[in-house]
N, C-alpha and C positions, 0 to 999 in steps of 0.2 A: 155860211152854212145855216140852213134853217132846220129847226126841230119842230116838226108839225105833230100836234095832237088834235084828233077829231072825235068828237063825242057822239054817241047814236042813243036813241031811246028804245023803247019796249018793242017796236015792230021788227027791228032786226035781232033782237033777242030771241023772238019766236021763231025766225028763220034759222038762227043758230041751233036752237033745240030741236026742231025738225030735221035738220041735217045730221045732228048727232044720233037721233033716234034710227034714222035710216041706215047709217053707218053701222051703228052697234047691231041693229036686227039683221042686216045683211051679213054681217060678219059672223054672226052667232047662229046662223041657220042649222049647222050640224053639231051645235054643242051638246045636243041630248044623246048623241050616239055613244056607246060605251058606258060603263058604269064603275070606272076606276074612281072611287071616292078620294083617293089620295091627291088628286090633281083638282077636285071640285070644292064645293064650299065646305064640306066635312074637314078638310085639311086646314081650315082657317079657325076652326073651334078651339077654344082654350078655356080653362076653368080659371076664371078670374074671382077671386074671393075679396070681398069688401068690407070694410068696417068704419064706422064713424064712432069717435070718441066723444066724450062728454063735452070737451071743449070746442066741438065742431070740426075737428080735424078729419079729413076722410083719407083712408088709406086702402089702395087696392094692390093685392099681391097675386103674382101668377107664378107657379112652380113651374121650373123647366130644367130639368136634370141632364140635359144633354152635354153640357160643358161646366166645369166648376167656376162659373163667373156670375156676375149679377149686373144690372142695370138699374140705377136709383134715379128717378125723376121727381122733382118737385114743381107743380104748377101753382104759382100765385096767382089769383084772380084780379090782377090788376095791369094795366097798359096804358098806352097814350091816350085812350078815351077818357080816363079818369082824371086827367091833369087839367087844372084851371090855369088861366093866364098868370104868368109870373113864374110858374113852375113847370111849363111845358119841358118834355124831356126828363122828367124826375124819375120814370120808371126805368129807363135805360141807364141814367146816370147812376141810380142805386143798384142796378144789376152789377155794374162795374165795382161798386164799393164793397159788394157782398164778397169779394174775393180778398178783401184788404185787411182781414182779421176782425175777431170779435173777442169776447171776455176770455174764454178758456183756450181758444186757439188763435193765437195772435198772429201778426203780420207775417206771410209767406208761409205759414204752417199748412194751410188748406192744400195748396199745391205740392208742397213736399210730402204730405201724406198720400195723396193720390198719385203722383207720378213716381214718388219713392216706392210704392208698392206695385208698380207695373200697370198703373191705371191711366184713365184719361177723363178729362172734365170740360165741361164749357156751359155757356147759357146764352139765351136770346130773349129779345123782348119784342112784343108786336102790339098791335092797337088794343088787344083784348087780354093780353096774359103776359106773365115773365116766367119764364121756364129755366131751371137748373138741372143739370144731369151729370152723373158720374158712371162709369165702368170699370169694375175692378174684379180681382179673385174674390170669390165669396167669402174667405176667411176674414175679410176685412169690413163686412156688412156693419157690424155693430159699432165700428169706429166712425164710419160715415154717418150713421144715425145720430151718433153723439156730436159730430161736427155740424151737422145740419140743424140740429136742435139749438146748438149754442148760437149759431148765427141768425136764427129765427127770433131770438130774443135778445140777443147781448151784443148786436152788431156795434164795432167801435166807432165808426165814422170819425177816425183820427183827423185832425185838422190838416196836418200836413199833407198826407195821402189825398185827402179831400181835393185840395188845390191842385196837386199834381195831375188828378184824374180829371179834373175840369180841362186842362189842356188837351189831355188825350181824348176826351169826348169831342171837344171843338175840332181837333184834327180830323177825327173820324168823320164828323158832319162835312168837312171839307172834301174829304176824300170820296165820300159816298155822294155828294150832291154838287156842291159848287165846282168841283174839278172834275165832275164826270157828266159827260152829255147825256148818256143815258139815265144816270141817277137824276139829274135835273129833269129830265123829261118824266119820269115816273113819279117824281115829287109833285110836278105840276099836273099830272093826270089826277093824283089823289085829291089834291086841293080843289081841282076843278069838278070832278065828278061827285065829291063828298062836301061840296061847298056849303058852309053853314052848319056842318055837323061835327062831333067830336072826332070823327075819321079824317077831317080835313087838314090836319096839321102832321108834320113829321114826328115819327116815333122818338127820333133823336132829339126833337126840340128846336125851339127858336133860338137863334143866336144870342139875341138879347138876353133871354131867360137864363140859358146856359152860362153867360157871363156874370149874371147877377145873383142866382139863385144862392142862398146861404146854407151853411151846415144845419142850422137850426130848423129852417124850412124842411130840409132832407130828412132830419131826424123824425119831425111830426109826420112826414108822408110815410116813413118807414113803420112808425108806430101804429099809424092807422092801418095800413094795408097788409103789413107783415105779421098776421095773426093766425093762429091754428085754424079759426072759421072761415078763413079766406085762401086755404091752402089744400091741395090734393097731393099726396105722396103715392107714386106708382112704382113698385119694385117687381122686377122680373128676373128669374134665373134660378140657379141651383140652391134654392132656399127652403126652409119650412115656413109655411104660412103662419101657423100658430106661434112658432119661436119670434118671428118678425112682428107680429102683432103685440106680443108681450113686450119686445124691446121697444117698439114705438110708442107704446103707452107709457112705459117706464121713463123714456126720455122726453116725450113731448106732453104727456098727461098733465103736467103741472104748469104748462103755460097757459095763461088766461087768455080766453077769448076777448074779441072787441066788440063789446054790446053797441058801439056806436057806429059799427062799420055799415049795416044795412041803411040806416037813415042818411048816412053821409054818401053813399052810392046813389040813393034816390036823389038827393040835392043835386049831385053833378051830371048825371045821366038820367034820361027818362026815354021810353019807346019813341016818343015824338021827336026826340033830338036826332033820330037817325033817318028821318024822312028825307028823301032825295030832294034838294033844292038846286041841283046843278041844272044848267041850260043846255039841252040837246038839240035835236033835229040838224045835226050836221055842223055844229058849231066847231069853228077851228080855233086853235091856240097855237100861235107860232113863237118860238124861242131862238134867239142866237145862240149857236155853238162854236165849237173850235174845229172839230173835225170835218176833213173836205167831203166826207159821205154824208148825205142827208139821213135823217132818221125819223120815224114817226110811230106813234102809238095810235092805234084805232080802239076806243074804249066804249063799252056798253054798260048800262046798268045793269047789274048783277043781281044775286040771290044770296041770302045769308046761309050760313051752314046749317044743316039739317033737312030740308025738303029734297024730296027725290030728284027735282030738276037741278039742284046745286051738284049732286054727283054725276049727272049726265054731263053738265058743264065741264066737270073736272076730266071726265073721259074725252070730251070733245076737245079741249085745249091740248091735250096728249096727241090727239089724232091729227090736229091741224100743225102743231109747231114744236113737238118735242123729238128732238133729234133729227138725224139725216133721213129717215124712212117716214117722217110725217108729211102730210099732204103739201103744206106750204113750201117746205125744203124741197121735196121732190120735183115740184111743179116750176117754182121760182128761183131757187138757188141752185139745184143740181140738175135741172132739165137741159134741154137742148138749147134752148135760148133764155139763159138766165137774166134776170132784171133786178135781183137782190143779191147781197153779199151774205146776209143772214135773215132769218125768220124764226119767230117764236111766238108763242099763245100762252097766256096765263088765265086761270080762274081764281080769284082771291075771293074766298068766302070767309067773311068775319061773322063774329056771333050776332051782329045786329044788322048787316047789310052785305053788300058784295060788289065786285067790278069784275067784269070779263074784257080781256085787252088782247089784242095782235099787234105785234110789233115787227 
């Protein structure tokens, strides 16, 4: 089997954007008829209250009284792009360790508190961010604030669980990449299109680094990035914003900011680091796979999150390859003469760059 990835440059990106605008405008020609604001932009408005504390922690609270529940998100502004050789995968590895116990709430207590009270929790790591979230009945909000404050400043990183989790992370990498044709193809795409940039490595990390990174290295990484001035907390639900801000200040307010953080980030990343260095103009990269059905990614230089064009490409990816009603699936998978078994499209907008791809 051959897994083929083809890279394209700016000219095709312009064609895609033009197609997107044509589809969007033609599909919205009657959108101004009627005046029901409940289905328009007004329905998306909500009152987000924001406060930044003296130690740099930013908190955003949105009151929503419809149900007696809340969602609690913590965004740490650290991801794969901040890792140097020798500690690649540290952000993701640390995400795992954040569930293994801290000073006040030891091993297993976090999950028992959340799941024992009818809640759910999880986390994920990207090139730019590490995100933790919980969903619970609203009477447990103060407990979750206390738990999160504990693991921001007092993570245990116990040696035995650290070594056990090393094996878990290595197995996860095998499952996602080495033993997955599509994962292998995706990783090769990212390495190729972001060649020479901080986005050109796996978020899970290099195997050699995962095998050799030490507990002390991870602890220093934790102390550098898990600081209040590198975090944003977002709480939405049946809560009182003033009470929430008071509780957050009480639990997090005494945690010291990291005054070295800004200089360290400048050292490991700069805007020039994210300039595209990949080779385009129809370049092909072929891999050997295990599935009898060939797969391919067609990758284009993308746009970072923020500009209007990035949102246009989001919509375009949905129109092209999101679900059975999408253009590619209707024409090439579900049509009268199908030539594909599956089709998809994605627009991966990162903080400093982006990639648009069709598979």
